[in-house]
N, C-alpha and C positions, 0 to 999 in steps of 0.2 A: 518464538514467533512461528506459527504453523504455515507452510506453504499450501497455497490453494490454486484450483484451476477455475475456469469460467464457470463450470458447472456448479462448483461449491460456492463460488461468489453469488450466483444467481439465488442458490438456497439460503444463504445468510440473508440477503435482502428479502426473500419471501418470508422469512420467519420473523422479520422486522426487528432484526438485532441491532444493537449498538456496538460498532467496532470500528477500528482504524485499519485501513489497508494501504500497504506500502506497495506501490506499483515500481518494479525495477527491472533491469536488464543486465545479465551477466556480459553479454556482448557489448552493450552501450557503455560498460564501466571504463572501457579504454578511451572512448570518445567524449564522453560526457562526465566532467569533473564533479558534478553535483552527485553522481551516483555513489562515489565514494564517500563524500560527506554524509549523505542521507544514510548509507550503510552504517557508519559509525554512530549517528546521533539516534536512529530509530530504536535499537535496542536499549539505549539509555531511557528514552521515553517510556518504552514498555516496563522498564523496571520501576519507574516513577509512579506509573499508572497501574501497577499489577493489582489485580483483584477488583479494579474499577471498570476497565474497558479491555476488550480483548484486541490482540494485534495480529494480523495476517498480512502475508505478502504473496504477491502474485508476480511470475516473471513473464515479461512480454515476449521473450525469446520462445517460450513454449506456448503462450497464449496471445498471439498477434492481434487478436479482434479486440483485446483490451484497449489498444491504442484508438480505437473508434471513440472511445469515451474519455480515457485519460492519457496524459502524456507521462513520460518517465524522466526522472524520478519525481514521484508525487506520494504525498500522504493525503488519503482522503478518508475524511470523518464521515461516518455514516451514524444516523440517529433514526432509529425505529426502521432500518433499511433503507433510507432515503440519504442522499448525499446532502450533507449540511456545509461542508467546506472542502476546498482542495488547495494544499499547500504544494506548489511546484517547486521542486529542489531545495536545496539548502545551501546557503553560501556563507562563506566567512563574514 
């Protein structure tokens, strides 16, 4: 899974790509339990869908403006550069 920044996210959207974006936070990991759960599940999803869809992640610690559009942890599914579904957190 490749780490991207806001500029790269905008480029993916402009290219009208299909992809999954994992919105996460290293600092938030200590406060929000779902970050740990999502850290575990997301690589497994990437393995299952390998070759069919790309996975990227963005760290809100480095890109705080991401929080204007998405909360963390979230998996955001893009179809042709447009948000189709937002999955907020993963719980047991």
